N, C-alpha and C positions, 0 to 999 in steps of 0.2 A: 730202410726200405718201406715203401708205403703199400698198403693193400690195394688191389685193383678196385676201380670204381664199380659199384653195383647200382648206380643211379639208373632210373628208368629212362627209356627213350622218349617217353611222353608222360606228362604229369598225371593224366587220367588213367594211365595203366598201372598206377601204384596203389598200394593199400597202406594207409597209415592207421594208427590207433584210433578208436572211436573218438570223434570230436576234434581230431587233429588233421591238418593237411587237406589235400584235395578230396580225400575219400572219407571225410569225417561223418559223424552220426547225422548231422543236419542234412548233408547231401544224400545219404542213404535214405533218410526219412522222406525227403523231397522226391527222390526217384520212385520210392514206393507209392507215394500219394499220386504221382503222375501216372504210374503204371495202372493203379487201381481205377483212376478216373477214365483214362483212355480205354483201358481194357473193358470196363463195365459198359461204357457207351457202345463200344463195338460189339460186345457179346449180346447186348440187348437188341441192337439193330439186326444182328445175325439171327437171333431168336424170332424177330418179327418175320424175317424172310423164311426161315426154316420151319417154324411151327405155327406162325400166325399169331404169336403172343403179342401183347402190348399194342393191339390194334393193327398189327401187320397183316399183309395179304397172304402169308404162307408162300409156299413154292409156286402155286398156280397164279396167284395175284402178282407176285414178283416177276414170274415168267412173262405174263402179259405186259407188264411195264417194260421189261427189258426188250421185248420184241417191239413195242411201240417206239422206243428210242433208238432202234436200229441194230440191236445185237442179234446175231444169228443164233439159232438154237436156244431160244429164250429159257426153256426149262433147264437145260444143262448149265447155262450161264447163271441162272438164279440159284441153282444148287451149289455151284462153285462159290458164288458170292456169299451165300448163306453160311456155308461151312467155313470159308475163309474168315468171315467176320466173327462167327461164333467161337471157333477154336483159336483164332489169332487173338481175340479179346481175352479169352480165358487164360491163354498162355502168358499174355502180358500181365494179367493180374498176379499170376503165380511167379512171374519172372522166370519162365521156363522157355529155353531156346529163344531168348529175348531178341537177338538180332533177326531171326527168321520171323518171329511173331510180329515184330515191328515192321518188317518188310511186307508181311501179308496185309497189315492195316494200311501201310503206305500205298501199295499197289492198288488195293481196292478203292481207296479214297482218291487216287489219281483218276481212276475211271469215273468216280462220282463228280469230280471237278469238271471233267470233260463234258459230262452230260448236262451239268448246270451252268456251264461257263457263260452263256449268253444272257443269263439272268442278272448280271451286274455283280457288285461286290457285297452289298448289304442284304440281310435277311428281309423278307422271307424267301425270296427267289435267288438271292446271291450266293456266293461261294465262300463267304467268310468262315462258316462253320467247318466245311470240308477242308479248307486251307489250314485252319488251326489244327485239325486232327492229323493232316499230313505232316505238318511241322512238328507236332508233339511226338508222333510215331517215329519220324526220322531222327529226332533228337534222342529218343530212347535207343534206337539202333546204334547211334554213334557213341553215346555215353555208357551204355550198358545198363543193367538193371539195378546196380548198387549191391550192397552186401546182404540185403534182406530179400533174397530171391532164391528160387529153386536151382538156378544156374550154378550157385555156389557148390552144389553137390555133384556137379558134372565136371570131372577133371579138365576136359578141353575148354570149358567155358568158365571155369572157376576164376581165372584171371582174364578179365575182359580185355580184348585188344580192339583198337579202333578199326583195324583191318576187317574184323568180323562184321562190324556194322557197315562199313563201306561196301564190302562184297554183297551183303544182304540187300542194301539199298540199290545197288546196281542191278541185282536180280529183280527187285520190285519194279524198277523203272523199265527194264527190258520187257518183263512179263506184261506190265500194264500197257506198254507200247504195242505189243503184239495183239493184245485183246482189243485195243482201240483200232488197230488196223483191220481186224476182223469186223468191227462195227462199221467201218467205212466211213 
């Protein structure tokens, strides 16, 4: 008699020993580095909007910009964007509620892509930067934060499931779409 199979349904849903298999130490370190980079960039952009740090316009300056590009209720939209970027970025750094944090970044950057879309692909007016942030955040939602993350202390998120990421990204796309419809 053989034991029932306990193999995972998806290789990224497994946990192997450090350095072995799809969830090895190298993958965890890489995901940590990606979370820190994307999270720090987004938190800094949020702080520009929220507090006016790093040469940002604060809520008032951001609200004026949002109004100029067609968003209704510029101050409310600026506050939502500032809080989403700041706390989404900080949560990514910590690996806390990673699918939702990555979805927050994804949704915000989808709106940024829409605003800049007619500027072409390459910087300074293009969308390459925003597109890279969307892809990185979406990748983190789908892969999970790795083992070096606060999510490991949360029983529902301890074992990452791809469905968490897919659901969070669907929420990001729907929410971004609604906001863009409000923009007109």
